[in-house]
All heavy atoms as an XYZ file, in Angstrom:
758
protein
N     -44.408     13.668    -17.830
C     -43.027     13.400    -18.145
C     -42.738     13.910    -19.552
O     -43.499     13.697    -20.472
C     -42.783     11.894    -18.028
C     -41.362     11.497    -18.264
S     -41.235      9.695    -18.110
C     -39.709      9.584    -17.309
N     -41.623     14.591    -19.725
C     -41.263     15.150    -21.024
C     -40.833     14.028    -21.952
O     -40.348     12.988    -21.534
C     -40.129     16.155    -20.854
N     -41.050     14.256    -23.236
C     -40.662     13.248    -24.226
C     -39.144     13.140    -24.281
O     -38.430     14.138    -24.202
C     -41.216     13.641    -25.586
N     -38.660     11.919    -24.390
C     -37.224     11.682    -24.451
C     -36.693     12.068    -25.823
O     -37.360     11.876    -26.832
C     -36.926     10.213    -24.169
N     -35.525     12.619    -25.842
C     -34.862     12.984    -27.084
C     -34.298     11.710    -27.704
O     -33.431     11.061    -27.117
C     -33.743     13.987    -26.790
C     -33.025     14.446    -28.037
O     -33.307     13.974    -29.137
N     -32.098     15.367    -27.867
N     -34.748     11.313    -28.898
C     -34.261     10.057    -29.477
C     -32.793     10.104    -29.870
O     -32.162      9.077    -30.041
C     -35.154      9.853    -30.691
C     -35.647     11.207    -31.042
C     -35.731     11.971    -29.753
N     -32.221     11.305    -30.023
C     -30.825     11.423    -30.412
C     -29.886     11.425    -29.219
O     -28.680     11.302    -29.376
C     -30.612     12.696    -31.234
C     -31.458     12.696    -32.469
C     -32.563     13.458    -32.689
C     -31.303     11.881    -33.615
N     -33.109     13.176    -33.911
C     -32.346     12.197    -34.515
C     -30.401     10.904    -33.981
C     -32.486     11.579    -35.736
C     -30.547     10.296    -35.211
C     -31.577     10.632    -36.073
N     -30.414     11.580    -28.018
C     -29.597     11.619    -26.808
C     -29.786     10.305    -26.060
O     -30.816     10.083    -25.441
C     -30.007     12.802    -25.935
C     -29.108     12.967    -24.722
O     -28.028     12.346    -24.691
O     -29.500     13.718    -23.811
N     -28.773      9.406    -26.076
C     -28.945      8.108    -25.422
C     -29.081      8.232    -23.904
O     -29.663      7.365    -23.262
C     -27.687      7.333    -25.799
C     -26.724      8.310    -26.316
C     -27.495      9.529    -26.750
N     -28.584      9.304    -23.307
C     -28.694      9.465    -21.859
C     -30.130      9.753    -21.441
O     -30.526      9.454    -20.316
C     -27.774     10.590    -21.392
N     -30.928     10.342    -22.326
C     -32.306     10.677    -21.962
C     -33.272      9.536    -22.236
O     -34.425      9.592    -21.840
C     -32.759     11.932    -22.707
O     -32.861     11.649    -24.091
N     -32.810      8.492    -22.912
C     -33.683      7.349    -23.208
C     -33.902      6.549    -21.923
O     -32.963      6.293    -21.181
C     -33.052      6.471    -24.273
N     -35.146      6.166    -21.624
C     -35.400      5.401    -20.398
C     -34.824      3.994    -20.528
O     -34.919      3.359    -21.573
C     -36.919      5.377    -20.299
C     -37.417      5.595    -21.684
C     -36.368      6.429    -22.371
N     -34.203      3.535    -19.438
C     -33.689      2.169    -19.442
C     -34.557      1.309    -18.522
O     -35.466      1.807    -17.849
C     -32.213      2.130    -19.030
C     -31.973      2.723    -17.659
O     -32.904      2.922    -16.900
N     -30.720      2.976    -17.348
N     -34.262      0.030    -18.455
C     -35.077     -0.890    -17.676
C     -35.112     -0.553    -16.202
O     -36.182     -0.567    -15.569
N     -33.953     -0.235    -15.630
C     -33.899      0.081    -14.204
C     -34.696      1.343    -13.904
O     -35.411      1.421    -12.894
C     -32.447      0.250    -13.764
N     -34.589      2.325    -14.768
C     -35.342      3.563    -14.558
C     -36.841      3.343    -14.635
O     -37.612      3.932    -13.858
N     -37.268      2.508    -15.555
C     -38.702      2.211    -15.681
C     -39.229      1.466    -14.458
O     -40.311      1.776    -13.941
C     -38.964      1.396    -16.956
C     -38.710      2.133    -18.273
C     -38.842      1.175    -19.446
C     -39.653      3.303    -18.428
N     -38.460      0.503    -13.952
C     -38.880     -0.250    -12.761
C     -38.939      0.668    -11.544
O     -39.914      0.649    -10.773
C     -37.934     -1.448    -12.516
C     -38.194     -2.081    -11.154
C     -38.092     -2.477    -13.607
N     -37.905      1.494    -11.361
C     -37.912      2.420    -10.224
C     -39.054      3.413    -10.334
O     -39.690      3.762     -9.341
C     -36.567      3.151    -10.122
C     -35.403      2.317     -9.581
C     -34.113      3.116     -9.661
C     -35.659      1.847     -8.167
N     -39.312      3.898    -11.544
C     -40.441      4.809    -11.741
C     -41.757      4.150    -11.391
O     -42.635      4.779    -10.785
N     -41.903      2.884    -11.728
C     -43.125      2.141    -11.387
C     -43.250      1.984     -9.878
O     -44.336      2.157     -9.303
C     -43.110      0.777    -12.084
C     -44.287     -0.079    -11.743
N     -45.566      0.216    -12.187
C     -44.377     -1.196    -10.980
C     -46.394     -0.701    -11.722
N     -45.689     -1.571    -10.990
N     -42.146      1.655     -9.194
C     -42.175      1.500     -7.741
C     -42.512      2.807     -7.042
O     -43.260      2.841     -6.070
C     -40.843      0.963     -7.219
C     -40.600     -0.487     -7.501
C     -39.316     -0.998     -7.520
C     -41.651     -1.364     -7.755
C     -39.082     -2.338     -7.770
C     -41.436     -2.706     -8.012
C     -40.147     -3.192     -8.018
N     -41.954      3.910     -7.529
C     -42.257      5.218     -6.934
C     -43.716      5.575     -7.176
O     -44.404      6.061     -6.267
C     -41.306      6.307     -7.498
C     -39.887      6.083     -6.981
C     -41.780      7.704     -7.116
C     -38.856      6.988     -7.602
N     -44.225      5.321     -8.377
C     -45.626      5.635     -8.693
C     -46.578      4.797     -7.863
O     -47.642      5.286     -7.438
C     -45.876      5.420    -10.182
N     -46.224      3.557     -7.567
C     -47.120      2.703     -6.784
C     -47.008      2.965     -5.291
O     -47.828      2.493     -4.518
C     -46.831      1.230     -7.082
O     -45.552      0.875     -6.576
N     -45.990      3.684     -4.862
C     -45.840      4.007     -3.450
C     -44.998      3.014     -2.679
O     -44.853      3.140     -1.460
N     -44.459      2.014     -3.326
C     -43.609      1.034     -2.640
C     -42.301      1.671     -2.164
O     -41.767      1.295     -1.123
C     -43.292     -0.132     -3.576
C     -44.473     -1.026     -3.879
S     -44.076     -2.333     -5.058
C     -42.842     -3.264     -4.211
N     -41.829      2.608     -2.933
C     -40.563      3.277     -2.640
C     -40.780      4.770     -2.842
O     -41.530      5.179     -3.722
C     -39.450      2.788     -3.603
C     -38.133      3.449     -3.292
C     -39.305      1.285     -3.560
N     -40.129      5.575     -2.004
C     -40.189      7.017     -2.250
C     -38.779      7.535     -2.546
O     -37.790      6.819     -2.377
C     -40.838      7.757     -1.081
C     -40.086      7.575      0.214
O     -38.931      7.180      0.217
N     -40.761      7.848      1.325
N     -38.685      8.746     -2.988
C     -37.402      9.322     -3.403
C     -36.427      9.387     -2.232
O     -35.231      9.190     -2.402
C     -37.629     10.719     -4.003
C     -36.403     11.304     -4.656
C     -35.951     10.503     -5.869
O     -36.762     10.047     -6.659
N     -34.652     10.330     -6.023
N     -36.943      9.630     -1.037
C     -36.072      9.709      0.133
C     -35.392      8.365      0.395
O     -34.210      8.313      0.723
C     -36.888     10.133      1.357
C     -36.056     10.317      2.611
C     -36.914     10.788      3.779
O     -37.853     11.559      3.560
O     -36.609     10.364      4.890
N     -36.132      7.272      0.232
C     -35.546      5.949      0.424
C     -34.472      5.671     -0.622
O     -33.425      5.076     -0.320
C     -36.641      4.872      0.351
C     -37.615      4.918      1.507
S     -39.032      3.840      1.266
C     -38.284      2.239      1.395
N     -34.698      6.104     -1.835
C     -33.694      5.916     -2.881
C     -32.435      6.730     -2.598
O     -31.315      6.260     -2.813
C     -34.267      6.296     -4.247
C     -35.355      5.379     -4.809
C     -35.903      5.958     -6.106
C     -34.823      3.979     -5.023
N     -32.634      7.937     -2.090
C     -31.484      8.786     -1.778
C     -30.661      8.205     -0.637
O     -29.439      8.331     -0.605
C     -31.931     10.201     -1.451
C     -32.442     10.938     -2.664
O     -32.168     10.559     -3.797
N     -33.219     11.977     -2.433
N     -31.332      7.575      0.353
C     -30.616      6.984      1.487
C     -29.791      5.783      1.047
O     -28.739      5.505      1.604
C     -31.596      6.564      2.582
C     -32.163      7.725      3.348
S     -33.225      7.320      4.753
C     -33.654      5.646      4.589
N     -30.265      5.056      0.060
C     -29.558      3.849     -0.367
C     -28.453      4.139     -1.368
O     -27.741      3.233     -1.782
C     -30.549      2.853     -0.976
O     -31.069      3.373     -2.175
N     -28.305      5.383     -1.751
C     -27.296      5.744     -2.747
C     -25.908      5.670     -2.109
O     -25.646      6.266     -1.078
C     -27.566      7.165     -3.250
C     -26.655      7.604     -4.349
C     -27.028      8.999     -4.798
C     -26.126      9.483     -5.875
N     -26.447     10.843     -6.268
N     -25.045      4.891     -2.702
C     -23.680      4.740     -2.213
C     -22.723      5.002     -3.364
O     -23.056      4.787     -4.524
C     -23.429      3.318     -1.700
C     -24.221      2.947     -0.487
C     -23.869      1.536     -0.065
C     -24.690      1.116      1.137
N     -24.418     -0.274      1.506
N     -21.536      5.427     -3.003
C     -20.513      5.562     -4.031
C     -19.846      4.207     -4.202
O     -19.638      3.471     -3.247
C     -19.454      6.603     -3.635
O     -18.898      6.219     -2.383
C     -20.063      7.993     -3.520
N     -19.530      3.883     -5.398
C     -18.896      2.608     -5.690
C     -17.452      2.687     -5.229
O     -16.724      3.614     -5.574
C     -18.993      2.306     -7.199
C     -18.321      0.987     -7.528
C     -20.436      2.301     -7.645
N     -17.045      1.710     -4.424
C     -15.720      1.775     -3.802
C     -14.590      1.751     -4.826
O     -13.551      2.350     -4.597
C     -15.551      0.632     -2.808
O     -15.614     -0.608     -3.482
N     -14.782      1.063     -5.951
C     -13.694      1.019     -6.927
C     -13.415      2.405     -7.494
O     -12.274      2.747     -7.773
C     -14.000      0.021     -8.038
S     -15.380      0.478     -9.084
N     -14.469      3.224     -7.669
C     -14.253      4.568     -8.184
C     -13.630      5.466     -7.124
O     -12.820      6.334     -7.441
C     -15.558      5.170     -8.695
C     -16.086      4.464     -9.911
C     -17.321      3.847     -9.890
C     -15.344      4.395    -11.066
C     -17.809      3.186    -10.997
C     -15.814      3.747    -12.187
C     -17.055      3.122    -12.152
N     -14.003      5.243     -5.858
C     -13.389      6.007     -4.771
C     -11.908      5.676     -4.710
O     -11.060      6.567     -4.602
C     -14.087      5.703     -3.429
C     -13.332      6.328     -2.272
C     -15.521      6.187     -3.448
N     -11.584      4.377     -4.805
C     -10.178      3.973     -4.778
C      -9.436      4.485     -6.002
O      -8.276      4.879     -5.896
C     -10.065      2.452     -4.691
C     -10.496      1.926     -3.333
O     -10.455      2.647     -2.350
N     -10.918      0.684     -3.298
N     -10.084      4.474     -7.153
C      -9.451      4.989     -8.358
C      -9.129      6.471     -8.203
O      -8.029      6.918     -8.549
C     -10.355      4.769     -9.569
C      -9.801      5.332    -10.840
C      -8.753      4.702    -11.492
C     -10.312      6.500    -11.374
C      -8.231      5.215    -12.658
C      -9.796      7.016    -12.547
C      -8.757      6.374    -13.188
N     -10.075      7.229     -7.661
C      -9.845      8.660     -7.449
C      -8.708      8.874     -6.455
O      -7.847      9.732     -6.657
C     -11.135      9.329     -6.928
O     -12.186      9.063     -7.851
C     -10.963     10.821     -6.774
N      -8.708      8.067     -5.397
C      -7.647      8.188     -4.390
C      -6.293      7.840     -5.000
O      -5.299      8.540     -4.759
C      -7.963      7.266     -3.217
C      -7.103      7.532     -2.009
C      -7.552      6.723     -0.811
N      -8.901      7.094     -0.425
C      -9.807      6.236      0.026
N      -9.508      4.967      0.144
N     -11.005      6.642      0.369
N      -6.243      6.781     -5.795
C      -4.986      6.404     -6.446
C      -4.516      7.479     -7.421
O      -3.320      7.749     -7.533
C      -5.151      5.069     -7.177
C      -5.217      3.831     -6.295
C      -5.532      2.603     -7.130
C      -3.923      3.634     -5.546
N      -5.461      8.091     -8.106
C      -5.103      9.169     -9.026
C      -4.527     10.360     -8.260
O      -3.536     10.963     -8.681
C      -6.322      9.587     -9.828
C      -6.016     10.543    -10.946
C      -7.243     10.839    -11.794
O      -8.361     10.529    -11.410
N      -7.021     11.443    -12.943
N      -5.118     10.687     -7.113
C      -4.596     11.781     -6.293
C      -3.201     11.446     -5.776
O      -2.308     12.297     -5.783
C      -5.531     12.064     -5.120
C      -6.844     12.688     -5.519
C      -7.807     12.789     -4.348
O      -7.642     12.138     -3.322
N      -8.845     13.605     -4.511
N      -2.999     10.204     -5.337
C      -1.685      9.785     -4.843
C      -0.651      9.866     -5.960
O       0.463     10.350     -5.748
C      -1.768      8.364     -4.254
C      -2.554      8.374     -2.950
C      -0.371      7.779     -4.023
C      -2.893      6.999     -2.414
N      -1.020      9.429     -7.148
C      -0.102      9.486     -8.281
C       0.264     10.928     -8.618
O       1.432     11.237     -8.890
C      -0.727      8.798     -9.507
O      -1.078      7.460     -9.156
C       0.219      8.790    -10.679
N      -0.720     11.814     -8.581
C      -0.446     13.235     -8.857
C       0.479     13.823     -7.808
O       1.400     14.586     -8.136
C      -1.749     14.018     -8.927
C      -2.571     13.673    -10.142
O      -2.074     13.100    -11.110
N      -3.852     13.999    -10.113
N       0.257     13.483     -6.548
C       1.108     14.002     -5.474
C       2.527     13.455     -5.608
O       3.501     14.193     -5.428
C       0.497     13.665     -4.099
C      -0.779     14.480     -3.885
C       1.490     13.935     -2.974
C      -1.587     14.064     -2.673
N       2.645     12.161     -5.942
C       3.980     11.587     -6.136
C       4.703     12.249     -7.303
O       5.916     12.478     -7.233
C       3.874     10.074     -6.372
C       3.529      9.300     -5.125
C       3.319      7.824     -5.411
O       3.017      7.439     -6.537
N       3.463      7.001     -4.384
N       3.985     12.578     -8.361
C       4.604     13.265     -9.493
C       5.086     14.653     -9.085
O       6.171     15.085     -9.494
C       3.616     13.361    -10.650
N       4.300     15.333     -8.261
C       4.721     16.651     -7.773
C       5.960     16.537     -6.899
O       6.883     17.348     -7.007
C       3.591     17.307     -6.971
C       2.471     17.855     -7.801
C       1.404     18.529     -6.941
O       1.780     19.241     -5.985
O       0.219     18.332     -7.222
N       5.991     15.529     -6.027
C       7.152     15.323     -5.152
C       8.386     15.032     -5.994
O       9.472     15.578     -5.734
C       6.874     14.187     -4.149
C       5.824     14.636     -3.133
C       8.151     13.755     -3.438
C       5.321     13.528     -2.241
N       8.232     14.188     -7.003
C       9.356     13.873     -7.885
C       9.856     15.125     -8.589
O      11.066     15.358     -8.674
C       8.930     12.805     -8.895
C      10.022     12.391     -9.839
C      11.083     11.613     -9.402
C       9.992     12.782    -11.176
C      12.092     11.234    -10.272
C      10.988     12.408    -12.051
C      12.037     11.629    -11.590
O      13.024     11.273    -12.461
N       8.935     15.956     -9.072
C       9.309     17.197     -9.759
C      10.049     18.129     -8.806
O      11.066     18.725     -9.170
C       8.059     17.878    -10.318
C       8.334     19.169    -11.053
C       9.093     18.952    -12.349
O       8.951     17.921    -12.984
N       9.897     19.909    -12.730
N       9.552     18.244     -7.578
C      10.212     19.119     -6.594
C      11.597     18.586     -6.242
O      12.544     19.364     -6.073
C       9.361     19.251     -5.324
C       8.051     19.967     -5.553
C       8.255     21.367     -6.069
C       6.936     22.047     -6.331
N       7.086     23.331     -6.974
N      11.741     17.257     -6.136
C      13.057     16.679     -5.856
C      14.040     16.965     -6.984
O      15.214     17.238     -6.733
C      12.939     15.172     -5.615
C      12.379     14.845     -4.250
O      12.469     15.640     -3.328
N      11.791     13.678     -4.132
N      13.557     16.907     -8.221
C      14.425     17.255     -9.350
C      14.845     18.721     -9.294
O      16.003     19.053     -9.560
C      13.717     16.961    -10.672
C      13.565     15.499    -11.052
C      12.772     15.376    -12.350
C      14.912     14.830    -11.203
N      13.912     19.584     -8.946
C      14.236     21.008     -8.840
C      15.242     21.248     -7.716
O      16.176     22.047     -7.872
C      12.967     21.825     -8.604
C      12.043     21.865     -9.802
C      10.727     22.557     -9.513
O      10.573     23.149     -8.412
O       9.833     22.519    -10.376
N      15.077     20.552     -6.582
C      16.015     20.690     -5.467
C      17.398     20.194     -5.882
O      18.415     20.831     -5.574
C      15.494     19.936     -4.232
C      14.287     20.665     -3.654
C      16.583     19.784     -3.176
C      13.556     19.887     -2.577
N      17.445     19.071     -6.582
C      18.728     18.531     -7.039
C      19.417     19.505     -7.992
O      20.630     19.711     -7.916
C      18.494     17.193     -7.724
C      19.755     16.454     -8.068
C      19.483     15.088     -8.647
O      18.390     14.537     -8.419
O      20.374     14.586     -9.343
N      18.644     20.129     -8.865
C      19.211     21.113     -9.787
C      19.750     22.322     -9.029
O      20.848     22.818     -9.335
C      18.153     21.545    -10.807
C      18.598     22.529    -11.870
C      19.696     21.925    -12.733
C      17.426     22.950    -12.726
N      19.018     22.795     -8.030
C      19.487     23.934     -7.239
C      20.760     23.588     -6.463
O      21.673     24.409     -6.357
C      18.390     24.399     -6.279
C      17.197     25.101     -6.926
C      16.100     25.331     -5.899
C      17.622     26.416     -7.556
N      20.830     22.363     -5.921
C      22.042     21.946     -5.206
C      23.228     21.887     -6.157
O      24.338     22.299     -5.804
C      21.830     20.583     -4.559
C      20.966     20.607     -3.324
C      20.804     19.205     -2.751
C      19.922     19.210     -1.531
N      19.708     17.841     -0.997
N      22.986     21.378     -7.360
C      24.050     21.302     -8.352
C      24.524     22.695     -8.739
O      25.730     22.947     -8.854
C      23.570     20.540     -9.581
C      24.594     20.272    -10.665
C      25.702     19.375    -10.127
C      23.922     19.628    -11.858
N      23.598     23.625     -8.914
C      23.975     25.008     -9.233
C      24.770     25.624     -8.092
O      25.742     26.343     -8.312
C      22.730     25.838     -9.511
C      22.079     25.560    -10.834
C      20.825     26.387    -11.060
O      20.553     27.297    -10.238
O      20.115     26.130    -12.035
N      24.365     25.324     -6.860
C      25.074     25.873     -5.694
C      26.488     25.312     -5.603
O      27.439     26.047     -5.334
C      24.303     25.537     -4.422
C      24.951     26.048     -3.163
C      24.167     25.598     -1.941
C      24.918     25.928     -0.690
N      25.529     24.767     -0.079
N      26.630     24.003     -5.847
C      27.944     23.380     -5.753
C      28.888     23.860     -6.847
O      30.092     23.970     -6.618
C      27.813     21.851     -5.834
C      27.130     21.280     -4.598
O      27.059     21.988     -3.571
O      26.643     20.128     -4.675
N      28.368     24.138     -8.019
C      29.230     24.548     -9.127
C      29.352     26.060     -9.257
O      30.108     26.529    -10.100
C      28.703     23.976    -10.446
O      27.380     24.441    -10.660
C      28.741     22.459    -10.441
N      28.654     26.812     -8.438
C      28.681     28.269     -8.571
C      30.071     28.827     -8.320
O      30.527     29.724     -9.018
C      27.670     28.905     -7.614
N      30.785     28.278     -7.330
C      32.120     28.779     -7.023
C      33.118     28.431     -8.118
O      34.022     29.205     -8.407
C      32.615     28.202     -5.691
C      31.840     28.756     -4.512
O      31.252     29.847     -4.668
O      31.817     28.109     -3.456
N      32.951     27.293     -8.730
C      33.901     26.834     -9.738
C      33.791     27.651    -11.010
O      34.798     27.954    -11.645
C      33.670     25.336    -10.027
C      34.584     24.854    -11.135
C      33.874     24.527     -8.772
N      32.614     28.030    -11.396
C      32.449     28.755    -12.652
C      32.370     30.269    -12.452
O      32.104     30.995    -13.402
C      31.193     28.269    -13.408
C      31.353     26.833    -13.824
C      29.943     28.473    -12.595
N      32.618     30.726    -11.256
C      32.618     32.171    -11.020
C      33.768     32.791    -11.821
O      34.869     32.234    -11.887
C      32.807     32.448     -9.522
C      32.542     33.866     -9.159
N      33.502     34.838     -9.267
C      31.419     34.479     -8.710
C      33.003     35.994     -8.884
N      31.739     35.793     -8.545
N      33.555     33.933    -12.456
C      34.598     34.536    -13.311
C      35.928     34.760    -12.599
O      36.993     34.608    -13.202
C      33.975     35.867    -13.738
C      32.508     35.650    -13.638
C      32.298     34.673    -12.529
N      35.885     35.092    -11.327
C      37.128     35.316    -10.589
C      37.976     34.044    -10.578
O      39.170     34.070    -10.849
C      36.813     35.776     -9.165
C      38.019     35.886     -8.287
C      38.879     36.965     -8.425
C      38.309     34.911     -7.346
C      40.003     37.071     -7.619
C      39.421     35.005     -6.557
C      40.280     36.089     -6.683
N      37.353     32.909    -10.265
C      38.085     31.650    -10.206
C      38.510     31.181    -11.594
O      39.572     30.578    -11.749
C      37.246     30.574     -9.507
C      37.046     30.857     -8.049
C      35.818     31.256     -7.568
C      38.101     30.728     -7.152
C      35.638     31.518     -6.221
C      37.929     30.988     -5.802
C      36.694     31.393     -5.339
N      37.715     31.482    -12.588
C      38.111     31.123    -13.949
C      39.324     31.931    -14.387
O      40.217     31.410    -15.063
C      36.940     31.323    -14.914
C      35.794     30.332    -14.787
C      34.679     30.706    -15.760
C      36.265     28.911    -15.044
N      39.361     33.191    -13.981
C      40.524     34.020    -14.315
C      41.773     33.484    -13.640
O      42.849     33.424    -14.256
C      40.290     35.467    -13.885
C      39.313     36.189    -14.780
O      39.068     35.710    -15.916
O      38.772     37.232    -14.349
N      41.658     33.105    -12.362
C      42.810     32.552    -11.642
C      43.261     31.264    -12.310
O      44.461     31.036    -12.507
C      42.467     32.324    -10.162
C      42.289     33.676     -9.470
C      43.538     31.498     -9.466
C      41.830     33.569     -8.041
N      42.315     30.406    -12.683
C      42.652     29.139    -13.335
C      43.383     29.402    -14.652
O      44.379     28.762    -14.949
C      41.356     28.347    -13.572
C      41.587     27.008    -14.195
C      41.937     25.862    -13.562
C      41.479     26.699    -15.577
N      42.063     24.844    -14.466
C      41.787     25.329    -15.707
C      41.171     27.436    -16.718
C      41.784     24.695    -16.944
C      41.168     26.795    -17.941
C      41.476     25.431    -18.042
N      42.895     30.377    -15.402
C      43.522     30.707    -16.687
C      44.939     31.251    -16.470
O      45.874     30.889    -17.188
C      42.671     31.712    -17.450
C      43.268     32.126    -18.762
C      43.251     31.260    -19.847
C      43.867     33.376    -18.912
C      43.810     31.629    -21.056
C      44.428     33.752    -20.113
C      44.403     32.876    -21.178
O      44.961     33.247    -22.369
N      45.102     32.100    -15.472
C      46.423     32.674    -15.192
C      47.396     31.576    -14.762
O      48.537     31.549    -15.205
C      46.308     33.769    -14.103
C      45.583     34.991    -14.686
C      47.674     34.180    -13.578
C      45.198     36.036    -13.647
N      46.923     30.677    -13.907
C      47.798     29.598    -13.431
C      48.235     28.715    -14.597
O      49.399     28.313    -14.671
C      47.096     28.759    -12.390
S      46.885     29.606    -10.821
N      47.352     28.389    -15.489
C      47.683     27.494    -16.590
C      48.471     28.232    -17.680
O      49.211     27.595    -18.435
C      46.413     26.880    -17.187
C      45.949     25.728    -16.341
C      44.926     25.750    -15.467
C      46.498     24.421    -16.287
N      44.795     24.554    -14.842
C      45.751     23.698    -15.339
C      47.554     23.801    -16.933
C      46.045     22.375    -15.019
C      47.837     22.481    -16.623
C      47.089     21.778    -15.691
N      48.337     29.531    -17.751
C      49.069     30.248    -18.799
C      50.553     30.375    -18.416
O      51.389     30.589    -19.295
C      48.456     31.619    -19.027
O      48.592     32.420    -17.868
N      50.911     30.268    -17.135
C      52.298     30.352    -16.717
C      53.064     29.088    -17.026
O      54.288     29.081    -17.058
C      52.378     30.626    -15.209
C      52.007     32.033    -14.882
C      50.802     32.504    -14.568
C      52.889     33.148    -14.852
N      50.840     33.850    -14.342
C      52.139     34.272    -14.498
C      54.256     33.315    -15.083
C      52.686     35.539    -14.380
C      54.797     34.585    -14.935
C      53.998     35.684    -14.615
N      52.326     28.006    -17.249
C      53.028     26.738    -17.510
C      53.542     26.631    -18.899
O      53.364     27.026    -19.865
C      52.105     25.561    -17.191
C      51.754     25.433    -15.731
C      50.784     24.273    -15.544
C      52.993     25.185    -14.886
């Protein structure tokens, strides 16, 4: 086993690692058994899922804002068209 780097806390052996290493060395447990028992923690799975849902909702909200802006531009396009502005100006200048 390589010497642990004293400046890197991740490489320092902890109690659980020492116990598991002892069990593997004695033959009580093998690496395959440890790999089979490995599970993902449900809270982190749910956190990741919630984060994905939040990101998707933010995208939907952004797209809805863009759609609303496009609808507003479409509705006001006829009103601010130069032809209609000229007619409006001519009509009001006669008064």
